[in-house]
Structures are given as structure tokens and as C-alpha cells.
C-alpha positions as CSV (number, residue, x, y, z in Angstrom):
1,M,0.0,0.0,0.0
2,N,2.8,2.4,0.8
3,Q,4.2,1.8,-2.7
4,N,0.9,2.8,-4.2
5,I,1.0,6.1,-2.3
6,Q,4.5,6.8,-3.5
7,D,3.5,6.0,-7.1
8,A,0.6,8.3,-6.9
9,A,2.8,11.1,-5.4
10,G,5.3,10.6,-8.2
11,D,2.6,10.7,-10.9
12,N,1.3,13.9,-9.3
13,G,4.8,15.5,-9.4
14,E,5.2,14.5,-13.1
15,M,1.8,15.9,-14.0
16,T,2.7,19.2,-12.2
17,S,6.0,19.4,-14.1
18,L,4.3,18.7,-17.4
19,L,1.6,21.3,-16.8
20,L,4.2,23.9,-15.8
21,G,6.3,23.1,-18.8
22,A,3.3,23.4,-21.1
23,G,2.4,26.7,-19.4
24,F,5.9,28.1,-20.0
25,A,5.9,26.9,-23.6
26,L,2.5,28.6,-24.2
27,A,3.7,31.8,-22.6
28,S,7.0,31.9,-24.4
29,L,5.7,31.0,-27.9
30,I,2.3,32.6,-28.0
31,L,1.6,35.0,-25.2
32,L,4.9,36.7,-24.8
33,P,5.2,37.8,-28.5
34,A,1.6,39.0,-28.6
35,V,2.1,41.1,-25.5
36,A,5.5,42.4,-26.7
37,Q,4.0,43.5,-30.0
38,R,1.1,45.1,-28.2
39,I,3.4,47.2,-26.0
40,G,6.0,47.8,-28.6
41,L,9.0,45.8,-27.4
42,G,11.8,45.1,-29.8
43,S,12.3,41.7,-31.3
44,S,15.7,41.2,-29.6
45,L,14.2,41.9,-26.1
46,T,11.3,39.5,-26.9
47,I,13.7,36.8,-27.9
48,A,15.7,37.4,-24.7
49,L,12.5,37.1,-22.6
50,R,11.5,33.9,-24.5
51,G,14.9,32.4,-23.7
52,A,14.6,33.3,-20.0
53,L,11.2,31.6,-19.9
54,M,12.5,28.5,-21.5
55,R,15.5,28.3,-19.2
56,A,13.1,28.7,-16.2
57,A,11.0,25.8,-17.6
58,T,13.9,23.5,-17.9
59,R,14.9,24.1,-14.2
60,L,11.7,22.7,-12.9
């Protein structure tokens, strides 16, 4: 029974990581460029912010 609880906790952690990674990908590929264009950020700054988001996503 203890093994089942550990498996469930591991699956929950994996799901959390997957959802956070998908959220960061969505933010960096879709939301960030749209917001940057709306407020008038340059493309180099947008790319730098996208890189920072992707690095943050890999650290989780």
C-alpha cells in the first residue's frame, strides 16, 4: 500500500511538471510575442525574454 501512495505522489509530481512546462511553452511561444507586440518591445528583447522563460521551464 505504501508503494501505491509513493507511485501516486510521483505521478502527481510528473503531472505538475508537465503542466508547468506546457504553461511556460505557451507563454513563451504565444503570449509573450503577442504582449511584446502590443506594448512595442523590440524583437531582440522579446527573444531574450523567451529564452529566459524556456530556461526557467527546464529548471523545474
